[in-house]
N, C-alpha and C positions, 0 to 999 in steps of 0.2 A: 252178715246181721240175720237175726232169726226176724219172723213177722212180727211187729208191734205198731199197733193201728195209731197213726198220727192223728192230731185234731187240728192241723192246719187250716181246714176249711172253717173252723169254727172260732178262730182266734178272736176275731172282733166281735163276735156275739156270747162267747162263752160266760163272762161273768154275769151278762143279762139274762141269761137262760138256767146257769147254775150256780148264779150268786147266793150268798147268805144276806138274810136280813140284817139291819143296822143293829150293831150291839152283839149279834149272835157269833160273830168273829172273835171278838173279845171273850165271850162265855167259853169257846171252844180253846181257845188260847190259854186262858185261865185254867181249865181243866186239864190240859196237857200239861202244862208248867205244875200244876200240882201231883200229878201221876209220876212226871221223872225227875222232880225236885233238883233243878239245874242249878250248877254254879257258873261262876264267869268263864269257867275252862271247859264245860260243856259244849260238845259237837253235835250238831242236828246234821241228818241230811234226809232227802225226801225223793224218792223215785216218782216220775210224774208230777213233777212239781206244777207244771201249767202255768197259769197265770199269778201263781202267788197265793190263792186263797187261803191256804194254811200257813205258807211260809211267811209271808211279809209280816203278818201280826207278831209273830215270834221272833221275828228278826228286828223288828222295830223296838224288842224290848231289850236290845242289846246281844243277844245270843248269836253265836256262829253258826251260820246254817248253810248247806249245800244242797242245791236244788238240779235234780237230771231230767232232761225231757227229751225226747225224739223230735218234738215239732218246733222247728226254728221259729215259727209265727207266735207260737205260744210262750216261748221264751222273749221274743221281742217284746211283746205285750206285759210280760213282767218286768223288763228291764224299764220300759215308758212308766210304770207305776211306781219303780224305785227313785225315778228322778227328783232331786231335792231332798231325799230321804236319808238319814243317816243311819248305815245300818251295816252288818258282816255277812250278808248273803252274797254267796256265789252260785249263779245258773249257768249250767253247762250243758252242751247237747250230748247226749250219750241215750246208750240202750240198756234197758234194765237187765239183760242177761249176760253184759261184758262190761261191768263197772270198771273205770279206769281209776282205781284208788288201792292203795295198799291195804293188806290185811289189817286189822283192829284200828281203823282210822277213826271211827266214830262212836259217841255215847247212845245214841238215839236215834232210830231209823223208823221212816213214815212211809206209808204207802195208803193213798184215799182213792178210792175206785179206778184200780188201775189193772188189777191181775185178769180181769175179764177181757182185756185188751191183749195180753202177752201171750203168745204161743207157748213159747219156753219159761212158762211160770215157775216151774220147779229149778231151773237154773237161776231163774232170778232170784227167787228164796234163797239158794245158796249163796249167791254172791251177795246177798244183803247180811245173810250170816257171817260171811268171810269178812265184810268190812266192819262189822260191829264189833267193840270190844267186848271181852269176858264179863258178862253180868251186866249187860246193857239191856235197855227196854226197846222192845219193837212194839209200835203201834200201828194196827191193820184195820181199815177200814174199807168193805168191800163196794158198798154202795153209798154215796154220800149222804143219804137221806133214807131213814126208816119209818113208814108212815103207818100210824093206826088211823084207818079211814072211816068217816062215817058211812061212806058207801063203800063195804068192805072189797078188798083186793082190786078197786078200780084199775090203778095203774097196771097190775098183773093181768088184768083183763084185756085193757088197751093194746096191751104187749103182744098178750097169745093172739088175739084177733089179728091184729097186724102182721104177725109171723105166720098164721094161716092162710092171710089174703096173698103175702107174696109168694110162699110156696105153692098157692095154686096157681100162681103165672109161670111156675118153673124157676124161680129165684128163691131158694129157701136162705135163711139168713146162715151166714157161713159161722162156724165155732172157731173163735180164735184161743182164748184163754181158759180161765178155771172160774168155777163156780165159787161162793163162798165156801159151802160145806168141804168142797175139794180141799181148799187152801187151808180151813181148820184142822181138817184130819190130818193133812201132811204134817202142821207144826207139831200136831199131839203125836205123831208117830215118831217126831224127832226129840221127843221129851219135854218139851214146852209146855208152862202152865198158862192158861187161858183165863181172862176176867173181863166181863162185858162191862163198860161205861156208858151210860149216855150223858155226853158232853153238852147237850143244848136241847131245847125243846121250843118249836114256835107254831103258831097257825100259819098254814099255807092256804091262800085264797085260789081257788080253781073252778072252772064250769067245765061242761064237755065240749063247748066252743074253743076254750083256751088251750085244752089240750090237743083238740085237733090241729090247731094252729101251730102246735109244737111240731107234728107229724108234718104238716103242710111245708112248714120251712125246713123240713130236713135236720131238724135240731138233733134226731136220736141218729145213731150207728146203724140201726137195722135198715135205713132207707139208701143208705150212701151207696150200694152196689148196684141200685136198680136203675135201669135205663129209663130216661125221661118218660116215653111213653106208658111203660109199664107202672111206673111212680104215679103217673096223672089216673090211670084205671085204678090203681089199689087206693089212693085218697078217697075217689069216689066210693070205691066199695067200703071203706072204713066210716066213712061219714053217713052212709045210709046204715050200716050196723048200729052205729052211735045214736042216731034217730030212733031207730026202732028199738033199742034195748033201753034207752033212757028218756023217751018221749020229748024231749026238748033239747035244744043246743044249750039252753040257759040251766040246765039243771046242775045243781050244786054239788061239787066235788071236794070242797074244802076240807081239810084235814090238820092234825094235829102231826107235826112232823118231827122227828128224833135225828138227833146226830149220835151215831154210836161207834164206839172205838173198841176193838177188841186189844186188850193190852198183853202183850206176850212176853213172858218172864222165863229165866230159866233155861235160854235158847242158845243164845249166842255166848 
Protein backbone atom coordinates (compact mmCIF):
# COMPACT_ATOMS: atom_id res chain seq x y z
CA UNK A 1 0.00 0.00 0.00
CA UNK A 2 1.35 3.44 -0.88
CA UNK A 3 1.99 6.10 1.73
CA UNK A 4 -1.22 7.85 2.72
CA UNK A 5 -1.56 9.83 5.95
CA UNK A 6 -4.13 8.48 8.39
CA UNK A 7 -6.09 10.75 10.73
CA UNK A 8 -6.63 8.08 13.40
CA UNK A 9 -5.08 10.34 16.05
CA UNK A 10 -7.66 13.10 15.41
CA UNK A 11 -10.84 11.07 15.02
CA UNK A 12 -12.32 12.22 18.35
CA UNK A 13 -11.60 15.94 17.78
CA UNK A 14 -11.75 16.19 14.00
CA UNK A 15 -15.22 17.70 13.80
CA UNK A 16 -14.52 20.20 16.57
CA UNK A 17 -11.35 21.45 14.84
CA UNK A 18 -12.42 21.17 11.19
CA UNK A 19 -16.19 21.15 11.42
CA UNK A 20 -18.52 23.49 9.58
CA UNK A 21 -20.73 26.09 11.28
CA UNK A 22 -24.47 25.44 11.67
CA UNK A 23 -26.25 25.70 8.36
CA UNK A 24 -23.09 25.68 6.24
CA UNK A 25 -23.22 21.93 5.57
CA UNK A 26 -26.70 22.36 4.12
CA UNK A 27 -25.51 25.22 1.91
CA UNK A 28 -22.65 23.08 0.61
CA UNK A 29 -25.01 20.15 0.06
CA UNK A 30 -27.44 22.36 -1.86
CA UNK A 31 -24.60 23.66 -4.04
CA UNK A 32 -23.28 20.18 -4.78
CA UNK A 33 -26.73 18.92 -5.72
CA UNK A 34 -27.30 21.97 -7.91
CA UNK A 35 -24.03 21.26 -9.72
CA UNK A 36 -24.62 17.57 -10.40
CA UNK A 37 -28.45 17.54 -10.78
CA UNK A 38 -28.75 14.02 -9.33
CA UNK A 39 -31.60 11.59 -9.84
CA UNK A 40 -32.69 8.72 -7.62
CA UNK A 41 -30.23 6.55 -9.57
CA UNK A 42 -27.17 8.77 -9.03
CA UNK A 43 -24.31 7.14 -7.17
CA UNK A 44 -21.81 9.32 -5.25
CA UNK A 45 -18.43 8.28 -3.94
CA UNK A 46 -15.83 10.13 -1.87
CA UNK A 47 -12.18 9.37 -1.21
CA UNK A 48 -11.14 10.46 2.28
CA UNK A 49 -14.70 10.51 3.59
CA UNK A 50 -13.48 10.95 7.17
CA UNK A 51 -16.27 11.58 9.66
CA UNK A 52 -18.76 12.36 6.92
CA UNK A 53 -18.87 16.16 6.97
CA UNK A 54 -19.78 16.20 3.28
CA UNK A 55 -21.18 12.68 2.93
CA UNK A 56 -23.82 12.57 5.65
CA UNK A 57 -25.88 15.61 4.57
CA UNK A 58 -26.03 14.24 1.00
CA UNK A 59 -26.82 10.70 2.13
CA UNK A 60 -29.59 12.03 4.39
CA UNK A 61 -31.25 13.40 1.25
CA UNK A 62 -31.67 9.80 0.09
CA UNK A 63 -28.80 9.43 -2.38
CA UNK A 64 -26.52 6.41 -2.69
CA UNK A 65 -23.12 7.36 -1.28
CA UNK A 66 -19.93 5.32 -0.89
CA UNK A 67 -17.11 6.65 1.27
CA UNK A 68 -13.51 5.41 1.42
CA UNK A 69 -10.92 6.21 4.08
CA UNK A 70 -7.66 4.71 5.36
CA UNK A 71 -8.49 5.56 8.98
CA UNK A 72 -10.50 2.99 10.89
CA UNK A 73 -11.10 5.43 13.75
CA UNK A 74 -12.45 8.13 11.43
CA UNK A 75 -14.78 5.56 9.88
CA UNK A 76 -15.88 4.44 13.35
CA UNK A 77 -16.83 8.04 14.13
CA UNK A 78 -18.74 8.23 10.85
CA UNK A 79 -20.67 5.06 11.67
CA UNK A 80 -21.46 6.44 15.13
CA UNK A 81 -22.92 9.59 13.60
CA UNK A 82 -25.09 7.49 11.28
CA UNK A 83 -26.79 5.61 14.12
CA UNK A 84 -30.56 6.08 13.96
CA UNK A 85 -30.41 7.86 10.59
CA UNK A 86 -32.08 6.51 7.46
CA UNK A 87 -29.45 6.55 4.72
CA UNK A 88 -27.83 4.80 1.75
CA UNK A 89 -24.25 5.46 2.83
CA UNK A 90 -21.61 2.73 2.72
CA UNK A 91 -18.25 3.52 4.34
CA UNK A 92 -15.31 1.20 3.77
CA UNK A 93 -11.64 1.18 4.63
CA UNK A 94 -9.43 1.52 1.57
CA UNK A 95 -6.52 3.30 -0.07
CA UNK A 96 -7.08 6.01 -2.66
CA UNK A 97 -4.55 4.52 -5.06
CA UNK A 98 -6.18 1.06 -5.21
CA UNK A 99 -9.96 1.40 -5.23
CA UNK A 100 -11.81 -1.90 -4.94
CA UNK A 101 -14.58 -0.95 -7.36
CA UNK A 102 -15.36 -1.92 -10.93
CA UNK A 103 -14.85 0.44 -13.84
CA UNK A 104 -17.68 2.91 -14.48
CA UNK A 105 -19.30 2.39 -11.05
CA UNK A 106 -20.19 5.96 -10.01
CA UNK A 107 -21.78 9.14 -11.32
CA UNK A 108 -20.18 11.71 -9.01
CA UNK A 109 -16.75 11.64 -7.37
CA UNK A 110 -15.57 13.89 -4.53
CA UNK A 111 -12.31 14.57 -2.73
CA UNK A 112 -12.07 17.20 -0.01
CA UNK A 113 -8.65 18.13 1.41
CA UNK A 114 -7.06 14.79 0.54
CA UNK A 115 -4.39 14.90 -2.16
CA UNK A 116 -1.76 16.65 -0.04
CA UNK A 117 -1.80 13.45 2.06
CA UNK A 118 -1.47 10.87 -0.72
CA UNK A 119 1.99 10.17 -2.12
CA UNK A 120 0.66 8.30 -5.16
CA UNK A 121 -1.80 11.07 -5.99
CA UNK A 122 -1.54 10.61 -9.77
CA UNK A 123 -2.43 6.95 -9.34
CA UNK A 124 -5.34 7.99 -7.12
CA UNK A 125 -6.57 10.37 -9.82
CA UNK A 126 -6.35 7.55 -12.35
CA UNK A 127 -8.40 5.35 -10.03
CA UNK A 128 -11.07 8.03 -9.65
CA UNK A 129 -11.24 8.41 -13.41
CA UNK A 130 -11.51 4.65 -13.82
CA UNK A 131 -14.45 4.16 -11.46
CA UNK A 132 -16.40 7.17 -12.75
CA UNK A 133 -18.85 6.67 -15.61
CA UNK A 134 -18.34 8.51 -18.87
CA UNK A 135 -19.68 12.05 -18.60
CA UNK A 136 -19.54 12.04 -14.81
CA UNK A 137 -18.71 15.01 -12.60
CA UNK A 138 -15.71 15.11 -10.27
CA UNK A 139 -15.75 17.68 -7.44
CA UNK A 140 -12.29 18.57 -6.16
CA UNK A 141 -11.46 20.66 -3.10
CA UNK A 142 -7.80 20.87 -2.12
CA UNK A 143 -8.30 22.79 1.11
CA UNK A 144 -11.61 22.76 2.88
CA UNK A 145 -11.47 26.51 3.37
CA UNK A 146 -10.14 29.35 1.31
CA UNK A 147 -9.95 32.46 3.48
CA UNK A 148 -9.89 36.15 2.68
CA UNK A 149 -8.24 37.46 5.81
CA UNK A 150 -8.44 40.93 7.30
CA UNK A 151 -4.89 40.13 8.37
CA UNK A 152 -3.41 39.07 5.02
CA UNK A 153 -2.08 35.51 4.77
CA UNK A 154 -1.92 34.97 8.53
CA UNK A 155 -2.51 31.24 8.16
CA UNK A 156 0.29 30.97 5.62
CA UNK A 157 2.53 33.10 7.83
CA UNK A 158 1.90 30.84 10.83
CA UNK A 159 2.45 27.72 8.74
CA UNK A 160 5.63 29.01 7.13
CA UNK A 161 7.05 30.15 10.46
CA UNK A 162 6.26 26.75 11.99
CA UNK A 163 7.92 24.92 9.10
CA UNK A 164 10.97 27.16 9.38
CA UNK A 165 11.18 26.49 13.12
CA UNK A 166 10.92 22.71 12.90
CA UNK A 167 13.40 22.67 10.01
CA UNK A 168 15.87 24.57 12.18
CA UNK A 169 15.69 21.67 14.67
CA UNK A 170 16.44 19.18 11.90
CA UNK A 171 12.87 18.00 11.34
CA UNK A 172 11.68 19.51 8.05
CA UNK A 173 8.09 18.76 7.08
CA UNK A 174 7.97 15.60 4.95
CA UNK A 175 6.36 16.06 1.55
CA UNK A 176 3.67 13.46 0.88
CA UNK A 177 1.25 14.45 -1.82
CA UNK A 178 0.40 17.18 -4.30
CA UNK A 179 -0.23 20.89 -4.18
CA UNK A 180 -3.52 22.22 -5.49
CA UNK A 181 -1.89 23.61 -8.62
CA UNK A 182 -0.21 20.27 -9.37
CA UNK A 183 -3.57 18.50 -9.27
CA UNK A 184 -5.31 21.13 -11.41
CA UNK A 185 -2.45 21.12 -13.92
CA UNK A 186 -2.69 17.33 -14.20
CA UNK A 187 -6.46 17.48 -14.72
CA UNK A 188 -6.10 20.10 -17.46
CA UNK A 189 -3.39 18.01 -19.13
CA UNK A 190 -5.84 15.10 -19.21
CA UNK A 191 -8.39 17.24 -21.07
CA UNK A 192 -10.69 18.17 -18.21
CA UNK A 193 -12.55 21.46 -18.06
CA UNK A 194 -12.47 23.19 -14.67
CA UNK A 195 -14.87 25.64 -13.05
CA UNK A 196 -14.50 27.13 -9.58
CA UNK A 197 -17.64 27.46 -7.46
CA UNK A 198 -17.91 29.06 -4.02
CA UNK A 199 -20.34 26.78 -2.19
CA UNK A 200 -20.61 28.79 1.04
CA UNK A 201 -19.19 31.74 2.96
CA UNK A 202 -19.10 32.42 6.68
CA UNK A 203 -17.29 34.47 9.29
CA UNK A 204 -14.61 32.60 11.24
CA UNK A 205 -13.67 33.96 14.66
CA UNK A 206 -10.00 33.54 15.53
CA UNK A 207 -7.29 35.11 17.67
CA UNK A 208 -3.54 34.60 17.75
CA UNK A 209 -3.94 32.63 20.98
CA UNK A 210 -6.54 30.31 19.44
CA UNK A 211 -4.29 29.66 16.46
CA UNK A 212 -1.42 28.86 18.82
CA UNK A 213 -3.69 26.46 20.71
CA UNK A 214 -4.28 24.51 17.52
CA UNK A 215 -0.54 24.06 17.10
CA UNK A 216 -0.11 23.27 20.81
CA UNK A 217 -2.77 20.53 20.56
CA UNK A 218 -1.09 19.02 17.49
CA UNK A 219 -4.20 19.51 15.40
CA UNK A 220 -2.10 20.01 12.28
CA UNK A 221 -0.12 17.32 10.46
CA UNK A 222 3.16 19.32 10.39
CA UNK A 223 3.69 18.52 14.08
CA UNK A 224 2.99 14.82 14.07
CA UNK A 225 6.52 13.68 13.18
CA UNK A 226 8.25 15.66 15.94
CA UNK A 227 9.65 14.09 19.13
CA UNK A 228 7.99 15.55 22.23
CA UNK A 229 11.08 17.45 23.39
CA UNK A 230 11.57 19.10 19.99
CA UNK A 231 7.88 19.85 19.75
CA UNK A 232 7.91 21.66 23.12
CA UNK A 233 10.84 23.86 22.04
CA UNK A 234 9.24 24.57 18.67
CA UNK A 235 5.97 25.67 20.29
CA UNK A 236 7.86 28.07 22.56
CA UNK A 237 9.58 29.51 19.50
CA UNK A 238 6.27 29.89 17.63
CA UNK A 239 4.67 31.63 20.61
CA UNK A 240 7.61 34.01 20.87
CA UNK A 241 7.37 34.86 17.18
CA UNK A 242 3.61 35.41 17.39
CA UNK A 243 3.96 37.79 20.34
CA UNK A 244 6.68 39.75 18.58
CA UNK A 245 4.82 39.85 15.26
CA UNK A 246 1.29 40.61 16.49
CA UNK A 247 2.00 42.32 19.80
CA UNK A 248 -0.73 40.45 21.69
CA UNK A 249 -2.14 36.94 21.92
CA UNK A 250 -5.60 38.54 21.74
CA UNK A 251 -4.91 40.04 18.31
CA UNK A 252 -7.96 39.46 16.10
CA UNK A 253 -7.42 37.17 13.10
CA UNK A 254 -11.10 36.75 12.23
CA UNK A 255 -11.92 36.35 8.55
CA UNK A 256 -14.51 35.61 5.94
CA UNK A 257 -14.07 31.98 5.00
CA UNK A 258 -15.06 30.34 1.74
CA UNK A 259 -15.69 26.73 0.81
CA UNK A 260 -14.32 26.40 -2.72
CA UNK A 261 -15.12 23.55 -5.11
CA UNK A 262 -13.45 22.93 -8.46
CA UNK A 263 -15.99 21.29 -10.77
CA UNK A 264 -14.24 18.89 -13.16
CA UNK A 265 -16.07 17.90 -16.34
CA UNK A 266 -15.22 16.27 -19.69
CA UNK A 267 -12.68 14.08 -17.92
CA UNK A 268 -14.16 10.71 -17.02
